RODO-811039 format. One record per residue (C-alpha): residue number from 1; x negated, y, z. Coordinates in nm, 3 decimals, m for minus. Layout:
N
{site NUM,{X,Y,Z}}
...
# end
This chain:
107
{site 1,{0.007,0.002,0.001}}
{site 2,{m0.178,0.298,m0.104}}
{site 3,{m0.054,0.641,0.134}}
{site 4,{m0.168,0.935,m0.044}}
{site 5,{0.045,1.134,0.179}}
{site 6,{m0.205,1.125,0.468}}
{site 7,{m0.475,1.136,0.253}}
{site 8,{m0.407,1.447,0.026}}
{site 9,{m0.213,1.640,0.342}}
{site 10,{m0.373,2.059,0.377}}
{site 11,{m0.282,1.970,0.769}}
{site 12,{m0.597,2.080,0.930}}
{site 13,{m0.666,2.028,1.343}}
{site 14,{m0.722,2.403,1.482}}
{site 15,{m0.918,2.321,1.790}}
{site 16,{m1.052,2.707,1.831}}
{site 17,{m1.000,2.839,2.168}}
{site 18,{m0.663,2.945,2.275}}
{site 19,{m0.609,3.357,2.293}}
{site 20,{m0.726,3.439,2.608}}
{site 21,{m0.341,3.621,2.787}}
{site 22,{m0.366,3.876,3.027}}
{site 23,{m0.394,3.854,3.371}}
{site 24,{m0.187,4.199,3.442}}
{site 25,{0.199,4.139,3.339}}
{site 26,{0.288,4.374,3.097}}
{site 27,{0.658,4.435,3.280}}
{site 28,{0.539,4.397,3.619}}
{site 29,{0.202,4.563,3.645}}
{site 30,{0.188,4.627,3.995}}
{site 31,{0.339,4.295,4.166}}
{site 32,{0.628,4.492,4.255}}
{site 33,{0.830,4.186,4.400}}
{site 34,{1.119,4.409,4.385}}
{site 35,{1.136,4.490,4.026}}
{site 36,{1.327,4.329,3.777}}
{site 37,{1.083,4.241,3.469}}
{site 38,{1.365,4.166,3.223}}
{site 39,{1.518,4.552,3.279}}
{site 40,{1.170,4.693,3.277}}
{site 41,{1.048,4.851,2.965}}
{site 42,{0.660,4.748,2.827}}
{site 43,{0.426,4.856,3.066}}
{site 44,{0.160,4.854,2.766}}
{site 45,{0.326,5.121,2.564}}
{site 46,{0.168,5.354,2.810}}
{site 47,{m0.154,5.179,2.890}}
{site 48,{m0.235,4.941,2.552}}
{site 49,{m0.551,4.818,2.759}}
{site 50,{m0.331,4.575,3.043}}
{site 51,{m0.345,4.328,2.675}}
{site 52,{m0.690,4.275,2.728}}
{site 53,{m0.774,3.976,2.959}}
{site 54,{m0.965,4.114,3.240}}
{site 55,{m0.876,4.467,3.230}}
{site 56,{m0.784,4.631,3.605}}
{site 57,{m0.570,4.886,3.615}}
{site 58,{m0.757,5.157,3.847}}
{site 59,{m0.595,5.304,4.131}}
{site 60,{m0.618,5.651,4.003}}
{site 61,{m0.441,5.677,3.642}}
{site 62,{m0.638,5.840,3.353}}
{site 63,{m0.516,6.141,3.204}}
{site 64,{m0.364,5.977,2.916}}
{site 65,{m0.193,5.768,3.108}}
{site 66,{m0.041,6.086,3.315}}
{site 67,{m0.001,6.222,3.050}}
{site 68,{0.266,5.940,2.877}}
{site 69,{0.417,5.854,3.227}}
{site 70,{0.466,6.228,3.234}}
{site 71,{0.613,6.229,2.926}}
{site 72,{0.907,6.001,2.992}}
{site 73,{0.973,6.166,3.307}}
{site 74,{1.044,6.464,3.126}}
{site 75,{1.323,6.286,2.913}}
{site 76,{1.477,6.168,3.193}}
{site 77,{1.473,6.535,3.382}}
{site 78,{1.611,6.661,3.016}}
{site 79,{1.871,6.394,3.007}}
{site 80,{1.981,6.469,3.376}}
{site 81,{1.999,6.814,3.285}}
{site 82,{2.193,6.839,2.950}}
{site 83,{2.426,6.565,3.162}}
{site 84,{2.470,6.781,3.417}}
{site 85,{2.498,7.151,3.204}}
{site 86,{2.778,6.920,2.953}}
{site 87,{2.972,6.822,3.219}}
{site 88,{2.961,7.117,3.380}}
{site 89,{3.109,7.286,3.074}}
{site 90,{3.362,7.038,2.997}}
{site 91,{3.476,7.074,3.340}}
{site 92,{3.519,7.426,3.349}}
{site 93,{3.699,7.378,2.961}}
{site 94,{3.968,7.164,3.132}}
{site 95,{4.006,7.365,3.414}}
{site 96,{4.053,7.733,3.208}}
{site 97,{4.289,7.484,3.023}}
{site 98,{4.484,7.381,3.288}}
{site 99,{4.538,7.711,3.433}}
{site 100,{4.616,7.903,3.097}}
{site 101,{4.903,7.638,3.094}}
{site 102,{4.977,7.624,3.441}}
{site 103,{5.012,8.057,3.413}}
{site 104,{5.182,7.997,3.109}}
{site 105,{5.497,7.817,3.255}}
{site 106,{5.492,8.052,3.595}}
{site 107,{5.601,8.379,3.351}}
# end
């Protein structure tokens, strides 16, 4: 029996070392046990070096890391401010409309 399938196959075994995985979890880089990892964003967007094996996050963040963290806090702050202004504007409009309706009925 001539078995040419296994003799002519293009399959080659890859015995190279598996890719090294970083020791730091990109969803919870500070090992905070209260963090919900599935909800967190990827911290490697702020510090891409955490994907490199053996990387250590220093206690004092670098200037670039501070800048990126500040950027996300500014986005959150702007969202809160826009929400406050929009809610205040909508409530003012509703109260003005109700006041107009009540004044029209009493006259």
